[in-house]
N, C-alpha and C positions, 0 to 999 in steps of 0.2 A: 738484820742481817741474818739471825738464825733461821728466820722464815725463808729467805732466799737459799741458805746454803740445805736446808731440808728439801726445800722443793727442787733444788737441782740434782740433790742427790735421789731423790725420788724418780725424776725424771730418767736419770743415769739408769737406775733399775729396770726402769719400764722400758727403755731403749733395748738391755741385754735380753729382755723376753722374747719370743717369737711375736711375731705382728699379730694382733685380733683378726679375727676372722669379722668381715662387715657383710650382713646379709647375704653369706654364702647357702642360704637356703630359698634364694629369691629365683622366681622365675617371671618370666616376661611375656607382655602381650606381643602381636605383630601386626602391625599395620599395612594391610596390604593397598598400594597406591597404582594409581595407572600410569602411563608414561610421563604425564606432566605433573603428576605430585596429588592429584585429585584422591581421595580417600574412597576405596573400594569396600572395605570392610577393616575394623577395629576387633581383634579377638580377645577375649580375656586370658589372662595367665591362668596357671593351675590352681590357685587359690581364688578363682572367682573375681579377680580384681582385673580392672584395667591399669595396666602398668607400662609404662613404655621406657627403654634405657635411652638416653641421649647424654650428650658431652658436653662438658662448658663451654666450648666453642661454638655450639648450636643453639646456644640459649641468648636471646637478645639482652643485650646491656642494660637496656630498662629494667628488665626484670633482676637480673642480678644486683644491680645496684639499690632497687627497692625491697630485695628480701634482706640486703644487709643490713640497710638503714633501719627497717622494721624489726629485725630480729638480733642483730650482734652487728652493731655499727664498729666495733673493735675487734672485728674479727681476725685480721690480718696482724694484731699487735698483741694478742695473747696465746698462751699455751694450751689452748683448749679449755680451759676455766676461768672466767672473770671474777676474780676474788672479791673485786670492789663491788661488783653487781651482786655476787651470792651474799656478801655482807649487807646491802642494802634491803634485798630479798628477805634475809633471816631478822633484819629489825622491825620491817612492816609487818610481817607474817606471825611471827613469835613473840615479838617483844611488845611493839605498840598495838599491832593487832588491828590496824585499821582496814588493811586490803592485804590481800594474798598475792605475791609475787614470786613468780618462779626463778626467773634470774639465770636461766639457762643459756648458754652458748649454742651455735650451731653445731659445734662438735659434741657438747653435751645431747644435743638433741638426735645428732646420729647416733650416739651410745645409745641413748634409751629404745629409738627406733630400731637399731639392728639386735639387741637384746632383750627387748621386751622389759627392762627394767623398770619397776613401780616406784619413780622418784616423788610420791606425794607424801612420804614421810622422811624424815630425816636420814635413818640408815640406809634408805635408798636412794636420796640424793647422794649420799656420801659414795656409795658405789658407783652413781653416775657420773660422779666428779672423777673418781680413779680411772674409770674405763676410758673417758675422755682425754683423760693425760695420756694413757697407754695409746689410743689411737693416735694422738699428734706427734707421740714418737716415734711413729712409722710410717705415717701418710702425710703426702704434703697437702697443702691447703686447698690446692685445687682438685685432688682427690676428695678431700674430705666434702667441698663443698657441692662437688658432683654427685657425691652419694648423697648429700641431703636432699638436693634438688630433684633427684629420681624416686626418692619416696616420702615425700611432703604428703599428707593427706589433703583431697581436695572435697570431700564430702562424698558418702555415699561409698561406692566401691572402685573410686576415682583416686589414683596415688601417682604421684611424680609430675612433674610440670609439662612434659611433654603431651602425656594421656590429657592431662586438663586443657591443656592449649588447643589441643587437636578436637576433642569433645565439645569445649566451652563454646570456642571462637572457630573451629575449623580451619586452622592453621597451625604449622609449626612453632615451636616456642621462638624461632629463630626470628619469626616475623610479628611478635608482639610489638604493640605500639606502648606508648608510655601511659596510656589510661588503663590499656588492658594489663599492662604489667603489673601496675599497682593494684587492681582489682584481684588479680591472682595473689599476689604476694601477702595479702591480708588474709586470705581464706585459712590456710593452715594453723592459724593460732585458735581458731574454734572454728571447726568446718561444720559442725551441725547447726549452730547459731547462725553462722555466716552464709547458708546455702544460698547460691543465686538463683535456685530454681523455684523457690518458694517466695510470696510477696513480703513476708517478715523477715526472710532471711537474707533477700535483697536491698532491703533499707537497712537492717546492721552492716550488710556487705560494703554500702556505700558509706555510710557513717565511719566504718574503720578506713575505709579508702581516703575521706576527706582528711581525717588526723593524719592520714600517711602523707597526703599532699602537704600537707603545712610542714611537715618537718622536711620533705623533700625543697620546698622551696626556701626554707630557712638554710638547708645544705647547700642547694645548688643554685636557687635563684630561678628566673623564670624561663631562660633560655634550655633546651633540652638537646645536647648533643651535637651542637653547630645547626640544629634546622631551621632556626629562629622563628619557632612557633610557640605562642604563649601556652601554658599547660593548662590556663582555665578555658582555653578553647577545643580542647580535647575532652575536659571534664564537664562541659557544658553538653555533651552529645549524650546519647542513653548507650547503654550496652545491651546487646543481645545475646545472652547464654543459649547454648543448646543443650537439651538433654541427651543423655546416654540413651534413651528411647527412640531418638530421633537421628541417631548414628545412620548411615547408609549401609545399605545391604545390596551389593552392586555386584554383577557378574557371578551369581553365587555359586553355579557348578564349576566355574574355573577356579574361584578361590579354595572350594572343597577341595578339587585336584591339586592344587599347591599344598595344602593341607596334608594331603595324603602322602603326597610326592615328597614332600619337603617337611617333615614333621617337628624339626629342630629349628626351622626359621624363626627369627627373632627379629625386634626391631621393627624398622621399615624397610620393607618390601618394594621396589620400584617394579612392579609388572611391566610386561610387554602390552596390556591390555589398554586401548584407548577409548576412553569413556565415552566420547562423543558418537564413535562407530558401534559401540555397544548398545546404546539405547536406540540406534538408527535401525538397527538389526533385530532388536526385539519390539519395536514399535512395528517393523514390516511384518514380522510373523505374527503378530498380535492381529494387524489388519488383516493380513491376509486369510487366517484361521476364520476370522468373524465373517469375511466375505463368501467363504466356501462351507459356511456351516450345512448347507442343504447336500453337498457330495460327502459328508460324513469325514471330512479331514478334522481329527480331533487334537493333533501334538504334530511340533517339528522342533526339528534341532537344526541350528545352522553353525558353520565354524569359518571364520576369515582369517587366510595367514597372507603376510606380505612376504614373496618369495625372495624379495631383494635381501632382508633382513630376518628372513625366518622366524619373525616373530608373531606371535598369534595377538590380533588386533580386537576380534571380539569372538566370543564363545557363549553360544545361547544352548544350553543343555536341555532345555525342554521350553515350552509357551509360558507356563507358568510354575514355579518353583512351588509354589505354595497349593497348587490344586491336586489334592489327593485322589481326585476321579480319573486325572490323568497319570498318575504316578510323577508327580512333577518333579520330585528331588531325584527321580532317576536321570542320569546324564548319558542323554543319547550321544554325544561326542567320544565319550568313551565306551560305551555299551557297544557289545559284539553282534553285529546283524549280517544278513544276507548282503552283500553290495551288488546284486544282479550282475547287469552288464557293466558294470564301471570299471573292471579290470581287463574289458577287453583291449583298449589301446595298448595296454602293455605286452599284449599277444602280437599287435602288430609290430610294436615298437623291436622286439626281439627278432621277430622273423626278418624284419628290413635288416639287422646287425647280423643276422646270419646267412643274409644273402639270399633269403628265399621268396622275398617278394620286393617291389617298389611302390610307390603310392599308387600307380595305374595298371598294376599286374592283375591279370584276369584271373578271378577265382569263381568255383564254382559253389553255386549254392542249389545243391541237389538233393534229393533223399539220399541219407548215409546211414551205415552201421557201423559202429566201432566196437567189436565183441558183442556183450549184451546192451551196451548202449547205444540208444537210436535218438538223436537228439533233432528237436524239432523248433523252428523258428515261432516266433510270438503269435504270427498271423495263420500258422499251420500250413503257410503256401512256400514255395519257393520259387527264387528269382531267376533262376537257370545262371548264365554266365554275368558276371559283376565284377567290376573293378573294386580294388582292396579299398579306394577312399570310400566309395559308396558303401560297401558291405559294413564298413566300420560306422559311419556315421548313420545308417539305416539301422544298425545292430544286428545283422543276420547272423543268427547263432551257428548255422553250419560251417560258413566259411572260416570262422572264428574258431570253431572245433578242431576244424581240418589242420589249419595253420598250426594249432597247438601241438597237435600229434606229430606233427614234423619237427618242431624245435628240437636242437642239441641242447648243449650246455653253454648257459644255463635255462631252463625252460621256465614255466612261469612260477611253478610250485617254489624254484628256486631262487628266482628273484624276489618273491615275496620273503623268503626267509634272511636273505641278504638285507632287505628292507627293513629287518625287525618286526614283521607281523607275528605277533605272539599266540600261543593256545593252537596252534596247528597241529593237527593230527598228522600220521603219517601219511605219506605222499599217495599210497594205494589206496588210502581210505577215500580219497577224493576223485581219483582217476581223471579222466578231461573236464568231469563237471566242475572243476575251479573257474574256469573259464567265465561259466553262466550264473557264478555266485553259489558255487555250491560249498564254501566253505565261508566262513565269517571273518569280516575284519569288522575294524572301528572306524568311525568318520576319520578321527585323528589319523589314523594309519594310511587312509586313502587320500587324505590331505598331502602327506608326506610324499606318496606315490606320484601325486599330479604335479607337486612343487619339484620333484626330480625331473618331470618333462620340461617346466618353464625354466629351472638352471640348467637345461642341456644336458641332462645325465646325471648330473651330480647329485647324490643322496646326502642330504643333511636334516638332522633333528630338527624339531620346533623349539625356539626359544620363548620361554615362558617370563623371563627376566629381562628388564630393559638394561641395557649396559655399553654403553659408547665402546668399550674397550674390549666386549665379545666377539669372540670368533668362533664360529661352529665348524667342527670336523667335515670333511668331504669325503666321500666315498663313491667314485665312479662306476655305477651300475650299468649304464647305458653309454653308446657313445653321442656325442653332440650333434652327431648327422642324425642318426636313427630318433632321437629326443627332438630333433627340430622337425623331422619329417613327420613325426604324429603329431606334433603342433600344428603343421599346415593342414594336415588332412581334418583334424578335428574344428579346426578354424571355419570348415565348409559345413558345418553341422547346421542347419537353419534352425532358428528359434520356433516355439511351438505356435500353432495357429492362431492368427490373430483373435479371431473370435473367441477362442477359450481364454487366452491372458484378457482380454477387456472384462470377460464375465468375472473372471476370478479376481482380478486386481484393479479394474476402474483403470488400466492403463493401457497405453499403445505402446508394441515392441517392435522391435527390428531384428534380423536375423542376426546370429552371432558373426557372421562374415561381411556384414554390410557397413560396419563401423569404421573408421580411421583407426581405433583400437580394437582389432578382433577379440573376440571371445572364442578359445579352443574350449570346448564343452563336451560332457558324454551322460547319458542318462542312466538308469539301474531300475529295474523292477523284479524284486524277489518272487519266489514260488508262492503261490494262492495269494499274490497280491498283499503282502504284509507290510511291505517296505518299497518306498519310491524315493529314488535319488537322482539328483542332480550336481556333477561336480565338474569344475573348469577353471580356467585362468585367463587372464590377459597379460599384460605387459608389467604387471606388479602385484596382483593379488590371485589368492587361490581362492575360490568360494565353494564350500560343500554345503547342499541343501537336503536335509530328510525329511518327508511327511510320512507320518504314520502312526500308529499306537503301540506304546510299551508293552501291553499285553500280549501281541501279537496277533491282534484281528484281524483275519483278512478283509478287502473292503475292493470291490471289482474297479474304484476308480482311483485306485492306490497304483496309478502308472506313471513311472517317472517322467515322461514328456507332458503328460495332463497334468500331475499333482505338485510335482517337485520344480519342473521347469518354470513355470509363472513367477512364484516366489524366487528362483535363481535369478532370473531375468531382472525383475523390479530391482533387486537389493544391487545387482551388477552394473545397471545403468544408474541407479542413483550415485553409486561409488565412483563411477567414470565422471557423472556431472560433477560433483563434488570436488573431485582431483581438477577437472579443467578450471574451476572457479578459484582453488586453492594455488594452482599454479599462477595465474595471473596476479597474485599479488606476493608470491614467493621468490626469492631468489633461487637459482639451482644450488646454492651451496645450503640454504635453509630445507631444501626438500630431500637433500641426500647425506644428512650427516651420519647414518651410521651404515651407508650401504656399502659393502666390499667389493668393487667391481662386479656391479649387477649386470646381469644379462637383460639386453634391450633387445626384445622380441620383436621390435619395430624396425630393426636395422637389416638391410638385405646381407644374405648368406655368406658373402665374401668379406663384409664387415666384420662379421663373427668368426671370422676364421674357419668355415666350415669346407668341409671336403664335399660339396656337393654341385652338380650342373644340370642344365635341361637337356633333355636327350630326344628324338624322334621316338616314338613306337608306334605300333598299328595299333589303331583305335579298337578294333574289334576282338584283336586276342591279348593285346598288352605286351606281347613282346616286341622285340627289336623289330623293324619292318623288314620284310622280305620283297622280293622285287614285285612280287604281286599284290601285296596289301594296297586296297583301294584310297584308304585314308590312312594319315598319321596325325599324331597330335604330340605335343610335349609333355614331357614326365619328369620330375625331379629324381635323379639318381646319383647313386655313392659311387663314383668310380671305383674299380678292384674290388667290389662287395656286390652291389646289385645285380640280380642275373641277367646274364647276355644272351640267353636263348634265343633262337630267331623262330619263330613261329613257322609252321607249315600246314595252317588250316587252309590258305588260299594255294591253291596248287593248279599250275598249268598243266593240262590232261589232253593228249594226243586223242582226237576223235576223227575215225573214219568218215569222209565227208562224204560216200555215197550211203553207207548204212547208218550212221548215224551213232554206231556204238564206240565204245572205248577201245582204242588201238593198243596193241602191246608195246610200241615204241612209236616214236614220231617220224613221219616219212612225207618230207616236203612234197607236195603236188597230191599226195594219197590222204592225208592227216591235218588238221589245222589244230592248233593250241588252243583249247579254252580254258579259262580258270573258274573253277569250282571251290565248293566251302567244304571242307573235312572236317567236320566238327566230331568230338568223341562220341561215342554211344549214348552217354548219360546226358549229355547236352542236347545231343540230337532227339533224345526222348523229351526233354521238357521244351523245346521249338515245338515238336509236333504237338504236345497237351495244350501249349499257348495257342497252337492255328498258325504260327510264324512258319512262312514257307522258306527254305534256304535252296541255294541251287545247287542239286545234288548230282553227280558225275552219273553216266550212263552206265550201263552194265559190260563188262570186257567181252571181247570177241573169244571165241571160243577156244582157238589155239593158242593163247598165251599161257608162258611158262610160270612156273612160281616166282622165280628169280627176279622176273620182270614185274610181277606183280608187288612184290615186295621195296621196289627200287628206291621210293620215296614215301613207304609208308610209315605210320607212328605203330611203334609194338604196343601191345598190351600192358596194360598195368592192373595188376592185383589190389583190390581194395578192400575185400573181405574175403578172410583174416586181415587183420591188421597186423603188420609187419611188428614185431617186437612185444606183442603182448603175447600173454600166456591165456590159455582157454581152459573153465574149469567145467567138467562134466558133474550134475547130480546123480545122475544115474550110469549104468555100465555103458549103454549107448544112447545118443541124442544127435539128433539132425544138425549139423553145420553148414551155414551158405559159403557157397564159392562166390564171388563175383568178380568181374574185371573190366575194366574202361577198355573199351574196343575202339578201333579206328573207323571211319564213317563207313566203309565201303565192305567191312567183315560181318560174314553171316553168321559165323560159327566160333566157339572157343573149345578147346578140347584140354581136360584136366587131367593131370598126371599126378601121383603120390609115390615118392621114390622111383620114379620112373615108370609104374605102372597105371595104365590106362582105367580112369574111375569113370569117364562120362564128358557129355559135351552139353554145351548150353549156348543161348541166341543172346543177342544184346540186350542186356538190362531184364534177362532172366537167370536168375541165380541156379546153381548147381548144388543139390541138396545132398550131403554126404551123412553116412550113419558114422559119427567120430568115435573113435576108440583113444584112450589115454597112449601116449607115446611121442616120439618126435619125429618129426617128418620132414622133406623137401617137397613143396608144394611149387608145382609148373602149371603154367597155362599156354597154350600155342592156339594161335588163330589161322584164318584162312591164308594169309600169306607166309606162315612158316615162322613169323617172329614169335619171340616167348618172354616171359617173365616168371622170376621164382622168388620163393620166400622160406623162409624156415618156420615150420609149424610146430608150436608144443601143446599138447593136451595133456591135463591132469584131472584125476578123479577127487573131488572133496571130501 
């Protein structure tokens, strides 16, 4: 009676004390898993130990029963100390001295592991018992058992049941069968002697497990949890233990990125990666680089994003993480590099948003100067008049620069800013060169931008963690109409030459637009051939491919269409083939478990709720057809936004029947109306250079008045200097060229500064002015008396 009274009083005192801290110093490992729970990497805790936190409900019943049976059968019946077991241990250890027995309960083991108490002598054992009673006074049995299972030693630097189960059996503790559970239950009692990774340790482990099996059969019989399977059937099978050295190291750059961006992530992290996709892309990269060694391709990066869920399903940062010769540990997905021409689609999208063009608008690919910047095309040639779609998919530099110079708010720089592109210098630092890759972006930032097109203008951040409940924030940066039209334009981009593809990848490919599931894509090549890009999307995925060298070494073969496109298309066709096969065996519900109202790009625009329609335009000019347009085609149009100008390239001109000269006015019987082409001076020059004949109007009759000449003429347009740009002089006086686009039949342009005549020029010939600092009004007047003016500002550096 006295013992129970003292015991009660001690428990009461301990209850009144603050709760003891359990493992407050503890840090944990993180298990990075793919979407299906496959382990990508298991990290070490801060003390270089594998230790994963788990909850009691996430441990198999077999393991819990086995641990209790083997370590503390009366765990739920005592208050932290089993005094009868302590008495037996004292008798056998110190009185009879036939063998050493510990007599520790699970709570006492928690006390020892949490505090580091040395319980090998009597004072330490007393301290351990007291601490165990203190723990029991403040924590539930479930909390104590959870702490115990999370900190059991399993040999080497492995602690806790979850880490042991994941390392040894490649499965979570919840999935352990009875045979595996009993094997793990006996290791903590002597982890060095019963190590499953050595021959002798494995033998001792099996012997200990056999003793536990006997106890189990005495306690529970043969049937285990109603499964009607004999335990001996399980125990006749060999157990295969995995060494920590065999732990997977998958998607290394992706996991490193998560560790850097989520440094306090703990426990199990179900990531967005799909391990089968990851391995397929890694295999494609390895195969491609092996087949193209003679071309000098040394490294590649690939990123795959599902734009329905915004989850990154594969992340290949380099061809080989462990290859120091290619700086394999550098992550090409997050590294900043010149994107080449991959940003051009967004110039066209903004231009359509701002009513500057539609997909078949006629653009000018002609020699141009923007202040001191004179862009050139990749082939150092000019196409002359070219429609917007062809200009984009053939990646003409000059039309893209012209459009970028006309953009209002937002311009390309502002769009990139809104899309979260980081480390950008001031806008003036790049000027118009941003369009051609003058600023650096990462592959991850590019993929976000292309996903915005795929999601009809809605910008969303990528998701790296897989969660059914996850919802991403949206920010509309482009209208759905302009994004969809850009997709239509990019879908017409043909694939690389078949011979190049076959040689590089041993595969035959089709064009991006020839599939039932078209691929909208764009290439990019950086200055000095340092980076080759291919980025695009279909109805589900955005894929980016980069080929190059992390040391920035140039290679004339590093051209986007030649170096990156073959790998891009082989991966995409593989993805599409796999998707078709998967769709045959999966129900629609399975295929779209996480997609939240995904955009189906294969639907017609009216079903997507888009305000677009097809209208007739003049094929030659890209304008709405006038009555003299010889041929029309259909083009997509955004009503109320797209330009509605009617072109006047084709004009009916009165011609004197007798003299054949151009009459001042039409007089039936004396003149006839003939249709001629009035191309502006810059395009006329290109036609002449290409040897293309255009039907030019004859000269005027001598007595025509000025107002008659300008009746249907096109006014001049100043192209240099560029409106809105400030021109800087390095010396007191420098020559500044004045150029204007003139109507087809104009012979001279007359230039004025603040109303004072300074000289005249002829079509396609600039007038050079000795520039001085100041603010001026520059005016040009043509032969027809038509004018154009801009404000010009010149400053001294």
